[in-house]
Backbone as numpy.savetxt, mean C-alpha at the origin, in Angstrom:
# Nx Ny Nz CAx CAy CAz Cx Cy Cz
-25.66 -54.74 35.64 -26.49 -53.54 35.64 -25.62 -52.29 35.64
-24.63 -52.31 36.51 -23.73 -51.16 36.57 -23.01 -50.97 35.24
-22.66 -52.14 34.63 -21.95 -52.08 33.35 -22.83 -51.44 32.28
-24.14 -51.78 32.29 -25.09 -51.23 31.31 -25.20 -49.72 31.48
-25.32 -49.27 32.76 -25.40 -47.81 33.04 -24.15 -47.10 32.57
-23.00 -47.76 32.76 -21.73 -47.13 32.35 -21.69 -46.97 30.83
-22.16 -47.97 30.09 -22.18 -47.90 28.63 -23.08 -46.76 28.17
-24.27 -46.65 28.79 -25.21 -45.57 28.42 -24.61 -44.21 28.72
-23.92 -44.13 29.87 -23.30 -42.86 30.26 -22.23 -42.45 29.26
-21.41 -43.40 28.86 -20.33 -43.11 27.91 -20.89 -42.73 26.55
-22.00 -43.37 26.14 -22.64 -43.03 24.87 -23.17 -41.61 24.90
-23.73 -41.21 26.04 -24.26 -39.85 26.18 -23.14 -38.82 26.09
-22.02 -39.13 26.75 -20.87 -38.22 26.70 -20.36 -38.07 25.27
-20.31 -39.17 24.54 -19.84 -39.15 23.16 -20.75 -38.30 22.29
-22.07 -38.43 22.52 -23.04 -37.65 21.74 -22.87 -36.16 22.00
-22.70 -35.82 23.29 -22.51 -34.40 23.64 -21.24 -33.87 23.01
-20.18 -34.68 23.00 -18.90 -34.26 22.41 -19.04 -34.00 20.93
-19.78 -34.87 20.23 -19.97 -34.70 18.80 -20.72 -33.40 18.50
-21.75 -33.13 19.31 -22.51 -31.89 19.13 -21.62 -30.68 19.36
-20.83 -30.74 20.44 -19.94 -29.62 20.76 -18.92 -29.39 19.66
-18.36 -30.50 19.14 -17.38 -30.37 18.07 -18.00 -29.77 16.82
-19.24 -30.17 16.55 -19.93 -29.62 15.39 -20.16 -28.14 15.53
-20.56 -27.71 16.75 -20.78 -26.28 16.98 -19.48 -25.52 16.87
-18.37 -26.12 17.41 -17.09 -25.43 17.37 -16.62 -25.25 15.95
-16.82 -26.29 15.12 -16.32 -26.20 13.75 -17.07 -25.18 12.94
-18.30 -24.85 13.37 -19.09 -23.86 12.63 -19.07 -22.49 13.28
-18.28 -22.35 14.36 -18.37 -21.12 15.16 -17.90 -19.89 14.44
-17.08 -20.03 13.36 -16.58 -18.83 12.68 -16.89 -18.90 11.18
-17.98 -19.62 10.85 -18.35 -19.75 9.45 -19.57 -18.91 9.14
-19.65 -18.46 7.88 -20.81 -17.73 7.42 -21.63 -18.64 6.53
-22.72 -18.13 6.03 -23.51 -18.81 5.02 -22.67 -18.94 3.76
-22.24 -20.13 3.43 -21.28 -20.31 2.34 -21.77 -19.73 1.03
-20.93 -18.80 0.45 -21.21 -18.26 -0.86 -22.35 -17.27 -0.90
-23.01 -16.98 0.22 -24.17 -16.10 0.19 -23.88 -14.72 0.73
-22.64 -14.50 1.20 -22.34 -13.21 1.82 -22.93 -13.13 3.21
-23.30 -14.28 3.79 -23.90 -14.29 5.11 -22.94 -13.82 6.18
-23.51 -13.38 7.30 -22.69 -12.86 8.39 -22.03 -14.00 9.15
-20.77 -13.80 9.57 -20.12 -14.81 10.41 -20.74 -14.79 11.80
-20.59 -15.88 12.54 -21.15 -15.94 13.89 -20.46 -14.95 14.83
-19.22 -14.60 14.50 -18.51 -13.53 15.22 -17.62 -12.81 14.21
-17.34 -11.51 14.42 -16.57 -10.75 13.43 -15.18 -11.33 13.20
-14.74 -11.32 11.96 -13.38 -11.72 11.64 -12.42 -10.63 12.11
-11.31 -11.04 12.68 -10.29 -10.09 13.13 -9.19 -10.02 12.07
-9.14 -8.89 11.37 -8.16 -8.70 10.30 -7.19 -7.59 10.69
-5.94 -7.74 10.26 -4.93 -6.71 10.45 -4.68 -5.99 9.13
-4.50 -4.67 9.21 -4.23 -3.84 8.02 -2.89 -3.14 8.24
-1.89 -3.48 7.43 -0.56 -2.90 7.57 -0.48 -1.51 6.97
0.16 -0.58 7.67 0.23 0.82 7.21 1.69 1.24 7.04
2.19 2.04 7.95 3.57 2.53 7.90 3.94 3.02 9.29
5.05 3.72 9.40 5.40 4.32 10.69 4.44 5.46 11.00
4.29 5.74 12.27 3.38 6.79 12.72 3.74 8.13 12.07
2.73 8.83 11.59 2.95 10.14 10.98 2.96 10.12 9.47
3.13 8.93 8.87 3.13 8.83 7.42 1.71 8.79 6.86
1.57 9.05 5.56 0.26 9.02 4.93 -0.37 7.64 5.01
0.43 6.56 4.84 -0.11 5.21 4.94 -0.75 5.00 6.31
-0.09 5.50 7.35 -0.58 5.33 8.72 -1.92 6.04 8.89
-2.01 7.26 8.39 -3.25 8.05 8.48 -4.36 7.39 7.67
-4.07 7.06 6.42 -5.08 6.50 5.53 -5.53 5.12 6.01
-4.58 4.28 6.42 -4.93 2.95 6.89 -5.82 2.98 8.12
-5.49 3.87 9.05 -6.33 4.00 10.24 -7.74 4.45 9.90
-7.85 5.37 8.95 -9.17 5.85 8.52 -9.98 4.77 7.84
-9.33 3.99 6.98 -10.03 2.90 6.28 -10.54 1.87 7.29
-9.71 1.52 8.27 -10.14 0.57 9.29 -11.38 1.10 10.03
-11.39 2.39 10.34 -12.53 2.98 11.05 -13.79 2.93 10.20
-13.67 3.28 8.91 -14.83 3.25 8.01 -15.43 1.83 7.95
-14.56 0.83 7.79 -15.04 -0.54 7.68 -15.63 -1.06 8.99
-14.99 -0.74 10.11 -15.50 -1.18 11.40 -16.86 -0.56 11.70
-17.05 0.70 11.31 -18.33 1.37 11.54 -19.42 0.85 10.61
-19.05 0.55 9.37 -20.03 0.13 8.38 -20.39 -1.35 8.49
-19.41 -2.17 8.93 -19.60 -3.63 8.91 -19.21 -4.28 10.24
-19.77 -3.79 11.36 -19.32 -4.30 12.66 -19.62 -5.77 12.89
-20.64 -6.32 12.19 -20.97 -7.72 12.39 -20.07 -8.65 11.57
-19.31 -8.06 10.64 -18.44 -8.85 9.79 -16.97 -8.80 10.21
-16.51 -7.59 10.59 -15.07 -7.42 10.78 -14.73 -6.58 12.02
-13.60 -6.91 12.61 -12.89 -6.01 13.52 -11.51 -5.84 12.90
-11.29 -4.70 12.26 -10.04 -4.48 11.52 -9.15 -3.54 12.32
-7.93 -3.97 12.55 -6.95 -3.18 13.31 -5.87 -2.69 12.37
-5.65 -1.37 12.32 -4.55 -0.84 11.52 -3.27 -0.96 12.33
-2.25 -1.52 11.70 -0.99 -1.82 12.39 0.12 -0.89 11.91
0.90 -0.35 12.84 2.07 0.44 12.47 3.16 -0.52 12.02
3.70 -0.28 10.81 4.70 -1.20 10.24 5.81 -0.40 9.57
6.69 -1.12 8.88 7.77 -0.49 8.14 7.37 -0.05 6.74
6.09 -0.13 6.40 5.63 0.34 5.09 5.42 -0.77 4.09
5.51 -0.41 2.80 5.14 -1.31 1.70 5.74 -2.71 1.81
7.07 -2.78 1.90 7.73 -4.09 1.85 7.38 -4.93 3.08
7.28 -4.29 4.23 6.89 -5.02 5.44 5.47 -5.55 5.32
4.57 -4.74 4.78 3.17 -5.15 4.64 3.04 -6.34 3.69
3.75 -6.28 2.57 3.67 -7.37 1.59 4.27 -8.65 2.16
5.36 -8.52 2.89 5.99 -9.68 3.51 5.05 -10.36 4.49
4.33 -9.57 5.29 3.43 -10.15 6.28 2.17 -10.72 5.65
1.71 -10.15 4.55 0.58 -10.75 3.83 0.99 -12.10 3.26
2.17 -12.16 2.66 2.65 -13.41 2.08 2.82 -14.50 3.14
3.27 -14.11 4.33 3.52 -15.10 5.39 2.26 -15.47 6.16
1.15 -14.78 5.90 -0.10 -15.08 6.59 -0.28 -14.34 7.90
0.62 -13.39 8.21 0.51 -12.64 9.46 -0.46 -11.47 9.35
-0.88 -11.15 8.14 -1.70 -9.97 7.92 -2.64 -10.23 6.73
-3.84 -9.68 6.80 -4.80 -9.88 5.71 -4.83 -8.74 4.71
-4.59 -7.51 5.17 -4.68 -6.32 4.33 -3.45 -5.46 4.53
-3.12 -4.62 3.55 -1.99 -3.73 3.71 -1.94 -2.71 2.58
-1.15 -1.65 2.79 -0.97 -0.61 1.78 0.42 -0.75 1.19
0.52 -0.60 -0.13 1.82 -0.74 -0.79 1.84 0.10 -2.06
3.05 0.50 -2.46 3.24 1.25 -3.69 3.44 0.28 -4.85
3.13 0.74 -6.08 3.22 -0.14 -7.24 4.66 -0.59 -7.52
5.65 0.20 -7.12 7.04 -0.24 -7.29 7.31 -1.47 -6.43
6.81 -1.47 -5.19 6.97 -2.63 -4.32 6.18 -3.82 -4.85
5.00 -3.55 -5.41 4.19 -4.64 -5.96 4.90 -5.29 -7.15
5.57 -4.48 -7.96 6.31 -5.03 -9.10 7.42 -5.95 -8.60
8.14 -5.53 -7.57 9.21 -6.36 -7.01 8.65 -7.63 -6.37
7.49 -7.49 -5.70 6.87 -8.65 -5.06 6.44 -9.67 -6.10
5.90 -9.20 -7.20 5.42 -10.10 -8.26 6.59 -10.85 -8.90
7.68 -10.13 -9.18 8.84 -10.75 -9.82 9.61 -11.62 -8.83
9.70 -11.16 -7.58 10.39 -11.93 -6.55 11.90 -11.92 -6.67
12.44 -10.96 -7.43 13.90 -10.92 -7.63 14.61 -9.99 -6.65
13.90 -9.05 -6.06 14.52 -8.15 -5.08 14.87 -8.94 -3.82
15.94 -8.52 -3.16 16.45 -9.27 -2.01 15.41 -9.42 -0.91
14.58 -8.39 -0.70 13.62 -8.42 0.41 12.47 -9.40 0.19
12.23 -9.81 -1.05 11.04 -10.62 -1.34 11.19 -12.09 -0.97
12.39 -12.65 -1.14 12.57 -14.07 -0.89 11.90 -14.94 -1.94
11.59 -14.37 -3.09 10.91 -15.10 -4.16 9.57 -14.48 -4.47
8.90 -14.90 -5.55 7.60 -14.33 -5.93 6.58 -14.44 -4.80
5.86 -13.36 -4.57 4.86 -13.33 -3.50 3.50 -13.64 -4.11
3.16 -14.92 -4.15 2.00 -15.37 -4.89 0.68 -15.24 -4.14
0.71 -14.80 -2.88 -0.53 -14.62 -2.13 -1.08 -13.20 -2.20
-0.27 -12.26 -2.68 -0.67 -10.85 -2.67 -1.62 -10.58 -3.83
-2.75 -9.94 -3.54 -3.75 -9.61 -4.55 -4.15 -8.14 -4.44
-4.48 -7.55 -5.59 -4.93 -6.17 -5.62 -6.38 -6.03 -5.18
-6.69 -4.89 -4.55 -8.06 -4.68 -4.09 -8.57 -3.29 -4.47
-8.03 -2.25 -3.82 -8.51 -0.88 -4.04 -7.35 0.02 -4.42
-7.54 0.89 -5.42 -6.57 1.94 -5.71 -6.82 3.08 -4.73
-5.76 3.60 -4.13 -5.92 4.67 -3.14 -5.63 6.04 -3.75
-4.36 6.32 -4.04 -4.01 7.65 -4.57 -2.62 7.61 -5.20
-2.34 8.53 -6.13 -1.00 8.60 -6.71 -0.06 9.41 -5.83
1.22 9.10 -5.90 2.25 9.86 -5.20 3.25 10.41 -6.21
3.65 11.66 -6.04 4.63 12.29 -6.92 6.05 12.07 -6.40
6.98 11.80 -7.32 8.39 11.83 -6.93 8.72 13.27 -6.56
9.12 13.47 -5.32 9.39 14.81 -4.81 10.86 14.88 -4.41
11.62 15.69 -5.14 13.05 15.86 -4.87 13.27 17.29 -4.38
13.92 17.42 -3.24 14.07 18.75 -2.66 15.44 18.91 -2.00
15.84 20.17 -1.88 17.11 20.52 -1.22 16.96 21.91 -0.64
17.91 22.31 0.16 17.94 23.71 0.61 18.23 24.59 -0.60
17.62 25.76 -0.66 17.84 26.66 -1.80 19.31 27.01 -1.96
20.04 27.02 -0.85 21.46 27.37 -0.89 22.34 26.27 -1.48
21.78 25.10 -1.76 22.58 23.96 -2.22 23.06 24.10 -3.66
22.33 24.88 -4.46 22.68 25.01 -5.87 22.28 23.81 -6.71
21.46 22.92 -6.15 21.01 21.73 -6.89 19.71 22.06 -7.62
19.75 21.98 -8.95 18.59 22.34 -9.75 18.13 21.22 -10.68
18.93 20.16 -10.80 18.62 19.06 -11.70 19.21 17.79 -11.10
18.68 16.63 -11.45 19.23 15.42 -10.85 20.67 15.15 -11.31
21.08 15.78 -12.39 22.50 15.65 -12.78 23.39 16.33 -11.75
22.82 17.27 -10.98 23.57 17.92 -9.91 23.74 17.02 -8.69
23.12 15.83 -8.72 23.30 14.87 -7.63 24.69 14.26 -7.64
25.41 14.39 -8.76 26.76 13.84 -8.85 27.64 14.41 -7.74
28.27 13.51 -6.98 29.17 13.93 -5.92 28.48 14.43 -4.67
27.16 14.29 -4.59 26.40 14.79 -3.43 25.86 13.62 -2.60
25.47 13.94 -1.37 24.84 12.96 -0.48 23.33 13.05 -0.70
22.73 11.93 -1.12 21.32 11.93 -1.49 20.53 11.01 -0.57
19.44 11.50 -0.02 18.56 10.72 0.85 17.51 9.98 0.05
17.49 8.65 0.18 16.53 7.82 -0.57 15.61 7.02 0.35
15.31 7.56 1.52 14.39 6.86 2.40 15.02 5.64 3.04
14.17 4.74 3.51 14.65 3.59 4.28 15.42 2.60 3.42
16.46 2.04 3.99 17.29 1.05 3.30 16.46 -0.17 2.92
16.55 -0.58 1.66 15.87 -1.77 1.20 14.45 -1.56 0.74
13.88 -0.36 0.99 12.55 -0.07 0.48 12.61 0.00 -1.04
11.45 -0.15 -1.69 11.44 -0.22 -3.15 12.07 1.01 -3.79
11.75 2.21 -3.29 12.30 3.43 -3.90 13.82 3.44 -3.83
14.37 3.00 -2.72 15.81 2.96 -2.55 16.46 2.06 -3.61
15.96 0.84 -3.73 16.58 -0.10 -4.69 16.32 0.31 -6.13
15.10 0.81 -6.42 14.77 1.21 -7.79 15.62 2.39 -8.24
15.72 3.43 -7.40 16.45 4.63 -7.81 17.96 4.41 -7.83
18.48 3.56 -6.98 19.91 3.23 -7.08 20.21 2.65 -8.46
19.33 1.75 -8.91 19.51 1.17 -10.24 19.32 2.19 -11.34
18.33 3.08 -11.17 18.07 4.10 -12.19 19.24 5.06 -12.31
19.80 5.48 -11.18 20.92 6.42 -11.22 22.11 5.82 -11.96
22.34 4.53 -11.74 23.47 3.87 -12.40 23.28 3.90 -13.92
22.06 3.60 -14.36 21.77 3.59 -15.80 21.84 5.00 -16.38
21.41 5.99 -15.60 21.36 7.38 -16.08 22.69 8.10 -15.92
23.69 7.43 -15.35 25.01 8.04 -15.18 25.09 9.04 -14.05
24.19 8.92 -13.08 24.19 9.82 -11.92 24.95 9.12 -10.79
25.96 9.81 -10.25 26.83 9.18 -9.27 26.93 10.01 -7.99
25.97 9.82 -7.05 26.09 10.49 -5.75 27.35 10.03 -5.03
27.86 10.88 -4.14 29.03 10.46 -3.35 28.63 9.38 -2.36
27.38 9.45 -1.86 26.86 8.41 -0.98 25.34 8.52 -0.91
24.71 7.43 -0.47 23.26 7.39 -0.28 22.97 7.38 1.22
22.08 8.25 1.64 21.67 8.33 3.05 20.34 7.60 3.18
20.29 6.61 4.07 19.06 5.84 4.26 18.50 6.01 5.66
17.28 6.56 5.72 16.55 6.71 6.98 15.11 7.04 6.62
14.25 7.09 7.62 12.87 7.47 7.39 12.78 8.88 6.83
11.65 9.21 6.20 11.54 10.50 5.52 11.57 11.70 6.49
11.05 11.52 7.70 11.13 12.60 8.68 12.56 12.86 9.10
13.30 11.78 9.39 14.70 11.91 9.78 15.53 12.46 8.63
15.20 12.09 7.40 15.94 12.59 6.23 15.73 14.08 6.07
14.49 14.55 6.28 14.22 15.99 6.20 15.05 16.75 7.22
15.16 16.20 8.41 15.99 16.84 9.45 17.46 16.86 9.03
17.91 15.80 8.37 19.30 15.73 7.91 19.57 16.75 6.81
18.56 17.00 5.95 18.69 18.07 4.95 18.83 19.42 5.64
18.02 19.65 6.66 18.07 20.91 7.41 19.43 21.11 8.07
20.03 20.03 8.58 21.31 20.12 9.29 22.51 20.12 8.35
22.27 19.93 7.06 23.37 19.91 6.11 24.07 18.57 5.98
23.53 17.53 6.62 24.13 16.20 6.50 23.79 15.55 5.16
22.67 15.98 4.56 22.20 15.45 3.27 22.01 16.63 2.33
22.48 16.49 1.09 22.39 17.58 0.12 21.02 17.68 -0.53
20.41 16.54 -0.82 19.08 16.51 -1.44 18.38 15.23 -1.04
17.07 15.26 -1.01 16.29 14.08 -0.60 15.20 13.80 -1.63
14.82 12.54 -1.68 13.79 12.09 -2.61 12.75 11.26 -1.85
11.50 11.48 -2.17 10.44 10.62 -1.65 9.27 10.65 -2.62
8.39 9.69 -2.49 7.13 9.70 -3.23 6.03 10.02 -2.23
5.27 11.07 -2.50 4.23 11.48 -1.57 3.16 12.28 -2.29
1.96 12.27 -1.72 0.90 13.16 -2.18 1.04 14.44 -1.35
1.20 15.59 -2.00 1.48 16.82 -1.24 0.23 17.38 -0.56
0.46 18.12 0.54 1.76 18.39 1.17 2.15 17.27 2.13
3.42 16.88 2.09 3.94 15.89 3.01 4.42 16.61 4.26
3.98 16.16 5.42 4.18 16.91 6.67 5.64 17.25 6.94
6.54 16.29 6.73 7.95 16.53 7.05 8.53 17.65 6.20
8.10 17.74 4.93 8.59 18.82 4.06 7.98 20.15 4.47
6.70 20.17 4.77 6.05 21.41 5.21 6.69 21.95 6.48
7.02 21.04 7.41 7.67 21.45 8.65 9.06 22.02 8.36
9.76 21.40 7.42 11.09 21.89 7.06 11.01 23.28 6.43
9.97 23.51 5.63 9.79 24.82 4.98 9.48 25.94 5.97
9.03 25.58 7.16 8.70 26.60 8.15 9.94 27.37 8.59
11.13 26.75 8.46 12.36 27.40 8.91 13.45 27.45 7.83
13.14 26.92 6.65 14.14 26.89 5.57 13.50 27.20 4.23
14.29 27.78 3.34 13.85 27.95 1.96 14.29 26.71 1.18
13.33 26.09 0.48 13.62 24.86 -0.23 13.55 25.05 -1.74
14.32 24.25 -2.42 14.29 24.19 -3.88 13.74 22.82 -4.28
12.74 22.80 -5.17 12.15 21.55 -5.64 12.67 21.25 -7.03
13.15 20.03 -7.21 13.91 19.65 -8.41 13.01 18.85 -9.34
12.84 19.33 -10.56 12.01 18.64 -11.53 12.82 17.78 -12.47
12.11 17.13 -13.42 12.73 16.27 -14.41 12.54 16.87 -15.80
13.49 16.67 -16.67 13.32 17.04 -18.07 12.44 15.97 -18.73
11.93 16.27 -19.92 11.13 15.29 -20.65 11.93 14.01 -20.90
13.20 14.17 -21.24 14.05 12.99 -21.49 14.21 12.15 -20.23
14.36 12.82 -19.08 14.52 12.08 -17.82 13.22 11.37 -17.43
12.10 12.04 -17.66 10.80 11.39 -17.43 10.69 10.12 -18.27
11.03 10.25 -19.54 10.93 9.10 -20.45 11.87 7.97 -20.05
13.09 8.34 -19.65 14.03 7.31 -19.19 13.44 6.50 -18.05
12.87 7.19 -17.07 12.33 6.51 -15.89 11.11 5.68 -16.23
10.19 6.23 -17.04 8.97 5.49 -17.36 9.25 4.32 -18.30
10.29 4.44 -19.14 10.67 3.31 -20.00 11.29 2.19 -19.17
12.09 2.56 -18.18 12.74 1.56 -17.33 11.75 0.89 -16.38
10.81 1.69 -15.88 9.91 1.22 -14.83 8.47 1.56 -15.20
7.72 0.60 -15.75 6.35 0.87 -16.20 5.39 1.32 -15.10
5.77 1.10 -13.83 4.88 1.55 -12.75 5.00 3.06 -12.52
5.95 3.72 -13.17 6.04 5.18 -13.12 5.27 5.79 -14.30
4.66 6.95 -14.04 3.94 7.70 -15.07 4.45 9.13 -15.08
4.71 9.69 -16.28 5.10 11.10 -16.37 3.96 11.96 -15.83
4.25 12.84 -14.90 3.22 13.62 -14.21 3.71 15.03 -13.93
2.82 15.85 -13.44 3.15 17.22 -13.06 2.62 17.50 -11.66
3.51 17.87 -10.75 3.07 18.26 -9.41 2.65 19.73 -9.47
1.41 20.03 -9.05 0.89 21.39 -9.23 1.63 22.46 -8.43
1.76 23.63 -9.03 2.32 24.79 -8.31 1.50 25.01 -7.05
2.18 25.41 -5.96 1.49 25.66 -4.71 1.35 24.45 -3.83
1.82 23.29 -4.31 1.77 22.09 -3.47 2.59 22.29 -2.20
3.66 23.09 -2.33 4.48 23.51 -1.19 4.75 24.99 -1.31
5.11 25.60 -0.21 5.36 27.05 -0.19 6.41 27.45 -1.22
7.45 26.64 -1.37 8.54 26.98 -2.28 8.31 26.55 -3.72
7.17 25.94 -4.01 6.91 25.47 -5.38 6.02 26.49 -6.08
6.65 27.37 -6.83 5.93 28.48 -7.45 5.33 28.11 -8.81
5.90 27.09 -9.47 5.44 26.68 -10.80 5.16 25.18 -10.81
4.34 24.76 -11.78 4.13 23.33 -11.96 5.47 22.62 -12.14
5.60 21.43 -11.56 6.89 20.73 -11.57 6.77 19.39 -12.30
7.47 19.23 -13.44 7.43 17.93 -14.14 8.18 16.87 -13.34
7.55 15.71 -13.18 8.13 14.64 -12.39 7.53 13.31 -12.84
7.60 12.28 -12.03 6.89 11.04 -12.29 6.07 10.69 -11.04
5.09 9.83 -11.22 4.26 9.41 -10.09 4.04 7.91 -10.14
3.61 7.36 -9.02 3.18 5.97 -8.97 2.02 5.85 -7.98
1.31 4.72 -8.04 0.11 4.55 -7.23 0.41 3.90 -5.88
-0.41 4.27 -4.91 -0.46 3.60 -3.62 -1.74 2.77 -3.59
-1.61 1.52 -3.22 -2.73 0.58 -3.34 -3.04 -0.14 -2.03
-4.32 -0.46 -1.84 -4.72 -1.33 -0.74 -4.76 -2.76 -1.29
-3.94 -3.62 -0.71 -3.84 -4.99 -1.19 -4.31 -5.96 -0.11
-4.46 -7.23 -0.50 -4.97 -8.22 0.45 -4.38 -9.58 0.14
-4.72 -10.53 0.98 -4.26 -11.91 0.81 -5.28 -12.71 0.00
-4.78 -13.58 -0.85 -5.67 -14.47 -1.61 -6.39 -15.44 -0.68
-5.91 -15.58 0.56 -6.56 -16.48 1.52 -7.89 -15.94 2.02
-8.13 -14.63 1.91 -9.40 -14.07 2.37 -10.48 -14.45 1.36
-11.61 -15.02 1.81 -12.65 -15.46 0.88 -13.19 -14.34 -0.01
-13.61 -14.73 -1.21 -14.11 -13.78 -2.21 -15.23 -12.91 -1.68
-16.17 -13.51 -0.96 -17.34 -12.75 -0.52 -16.96 -11.59 0.41
-15.88 -11.76 1.18 -15.52 -10.71 2.12 -14.71 -9.59 1.47
-13.86 -9.94 0.49 -13.16 -8.88 -0.24 -14.16 -8.12 -1.11
-15.12 -8.81 -1.68 -16.20 -8.13 -2.43 -16.90 -7.12 -1.52
-17.23 -7.54 -0.31 -17.95 -6.68 0.62 -17.11 -5.46 1.02
-15.81 -5.68 1.28 -14.93 -4.56 1.64 -14.78 -3.61 0.46
-14.56 -4.15 -0.74 -14.42 -3.32 -1.94 -15.65 -2.47 -2.15
-16.80 -3.09 -2.10 -18.08 -2.39 -2.32 -18.29 -1.29 -1.27
-18.00 -1.61 -0.02 -18.21 -0.65 1.07 -17.31 0.58 0.91
-16.04 0.36 0.59 -15.11 1.49 0.46 -15.43 2.35 -0.76
-15.69 1.72 -1.90 -15.94 2.49 -3.11 -17.26 3.24 -3.04
-18.23 2.69 -2.36 -19.53 3.34 -2.27 -19.64 4.29 -1.08
-18.54 4.43 -0.36 -18.49 5.42 0.74 -17.31 6.37 0.52
-17.07 6.71 -0.76 -15.91 7.55 -1.08 -15.91 8.90 -0.34
-17.08 9.57 -0.14 -17.04 10.84 0.63 -16.42 10.68 2.02
-16.64 9.53 2.65 -16.02 9.30 3.96 -14.51 9.14 3.83
-14.07 8.53 2.73 -12.63 8.39 2.51 -11.97 9.75 2.30
-12.63 10.62 1.54 -12.07 11.94 1.28 -11.94 12.75 2.57
-12.82 12.49 3.54 -12.70 13.15 4.84 -11.42 12.72 5.56
-10.97 11.50 5.30 -9.72 11.01 5.91 -8.54 11.76 5.31
-8.50 11.82 3.97 -7.42 12.52 3.27 -7.93 12.87 1.88
-7.70 14.10 1.44 -8.25 14.55 0.16 -7.74 13.73 -1.02
-6.58 13.11 -0.88 -6.02 12.30 -1.96 -6.92 11.13 -2.33
-7.79 10.72 -1.40 -8.63 9.54 -1.65 -9.78 9.83 -2.60
-9.84 11.05 -3.14 -10.77 11.30 -4.24 -10.41 10.44 -5.45
-9.16 9.98 -5.49 -8.71 9.11 -6.59 -9.10 7.65 -6.38
-9.68 7.33 -5.23 -10.03 5.95 -4.92 -11.37 5.60 -5.57
-11.32 5.29 -6.86 -12.51 4.98 -7.65 -12.38 3.58 -8.27
-13.51 3.06 -8.71 -13.50 1.74 -9.35 -12.62 1.73 -10.59
-12.71 2.79 -11.40 -11.94 2.85 -12.64 -10.44 2.83 -12.39
-10.00 3.47 -11.32 -8.56 3.54 -11.05 -7.96 2.22 -10.57
-8.81 1.25 -10.24 -8.31 -0.08 -9.87 -7.55 -0.70 -11.04
-7.88 -0.28 -12.26 -7.21 -0.83 -13.44 -5.76 -0.36 -13.56
-5.31 0.51 -12.63 -3.90 0.93 -12.61 -3.02 -0.07 -11.87
-3.59 -1.18 -11.40 -2.79 -2.19 -10.72 -1.80 -2.84 -11.67
-0.70 -3.33 -11.10 0.30 -4.07 -11.88 0.50 -5.49 -11.34
-0.46 -5.96 -10.52 -0.49 -7.35 -10.07 -1.93 -7.84 -10.21
-2.15 -9.16 -10.16 -3.52 -9.67 -10.27 -4.42 -9.18 -9.13
-5.68 -8.98 -9.45 -6.67 -8.55 -8.47 -7.26 -9.75 -7.74
-7.82 -9.46 -6.56 -8.57 -10.50 -5.84 -9.88 -10.76 -6.58
-10.34 -12.00 -6.56 -11.58 -12.32 -7.27 -12.78 -11.55 -6.71
-12.73 -11.19 -5.42 -13.82 -10.40 -4.84 -13.90 -9.01 -5.45
-12.74 -8.41 -5.72 -12.71 -7.10 -6.37 -13.16 -7.23 -7.82
-12.73 -8.29 -8.50 -13.15 -8.50 -9.88 -14.67 -8.64 -9.95
-15.24 -9.35 -9.01 -16.71 -9.52 -8.97 -17.40 -8.15 -8.89
-16.87 -7.27 -8.04 -17.48 -5.94 -7.92 -17.33 -5.16 -9.23
-16.16 -5.18 -9.83 -15.92 -4.43 -11.07 -16.82 -4.94 -12.19
-16.98 -6.25 -12.29 -17.84 -6.81 -13.33 -19.29 -6.39 -13.12
-19.73 -6.35 -11.88 -21.10 -5.89 -11.60 -21.26 -4.42 -11.96
-20.15 -3.65 -11.85 -20.19 -2.22 -12.18 -20.03 -1.97 -13.68
-19.87 -3.04 -14.45 -19.74 -2.89 -15.90 -18.35 -2.54 -16.36
-17.34 -2.77 -15.52 -15.96 -2.46 -15.87 -15.26 -3.73 -16.35
-14.69 -3.68 -17.55 -13.99 -4.83 -18.10 -12.60 -4.95 -17.47
-12.33 -6.11 -16.91 -11.04 -6.36 -16.26 -10.11 -7.06 -17.26
-8.96 -6.46 -17.56 -8.02 -7.09 -18.51 -7.56 -8.45 -18.00
-7.25 -9.34 -18.92 -6.82 -10.69 -18.54 -5.60 -10.69 -17.64
-4.68 -9.71 -17.84 -3.45 -9.70 -17.04 -3.71 -9.36 -15.57
-4.91 -8.86 -15.26 -5.25 -8.55 -13.86 -6.08 -9.65 -13.21
-6.31 -10.75 -13.93 -7.07 -11.87 -13.39 -6.12 -12.91 -12.82
-6.34 -13.33 -11.57 -5.44 -14.31 -10.96 -5.72 -15.71 -11.46
-4.84 -16.63 -11.14 -4.98 -18.01 -11.60 -6.25 -18.67 -11.06
-6.73 -18.22 -9.88 -7.91 -18.83 -9.28 -9.22 -18.25 -9.82
-9.12 -17.25 -10.71 -10.34 -16.62 -11.26 -11.09 -17.59 -12.15
-12.41 -17.69 -11.93 -13.28 -18.48 -12.79 -14.50 -17.65 -13.15
-14.78 -17.54 -14.43 -15.92 -16.74 -14.88 -17.21 -17.42 -14.47
């Protein structure tokens, strides 16, 4: 009799365990393929940059917009990081779901030949176009530097060591016959201070103006902004298709009295291919259809439109493609990932 009771008791325990396991396995699932809400919000990380940079500001704003609009779907945390290359590395390794990166970094990630990549980054997918950044070259007015050919024999600041701009421009200078005496590598704020102190002769960065560090420098110094000739623009855009010949408008900075010919590249919100299609579709739709809220974060986000997504140079996430197709936008084959199915 006792043995019979023990068998019944053990059977009951097994049944309860099976039920519990079934509930646990479904605890973070949504209605498959229907865009249904998860039983609890997904916790996603969004990589930005160091504090004070545009990526940091924009990433924090995007996280706030999504958390406010979709609280039952996501809890998105914007993370302070080392910028483009750090964000792409963490997306590839699975440590992060979303991040901001420049198209120069995306080109290196796709090819996988740059030292920082460790090989092609096949998990990174395009999602939203954010805004273009102008190549901004500046020096103290007293430096006498008026053209990049004047960089010969000078100390030039190229931002953080190993970042895409640093490696790309080192290669470009070699091809163009420009020979600085040395390259100074540090964050853009520290580089601006080094220009002020005379440790650096000229600095280069890509930014949507006004960039805070430059504006702060102009408060106590007269600056000279260095443009490109048509031939130099063509050299750069021929070498690097992610660059576009552009003009930075007069008045972007106090010392910029005339339009300045330069090149630009895009800053993009990217994601992991591991994130399901329905959720990237939802994020894409929410951001693009709430553009006025994005512009409140930073005026540059007026460029964050569906059409500008076609400026990507890596494959898009299938969730973004779904949104574009619904909007009547034809997605070129080169922007479709291997997992895309019509």
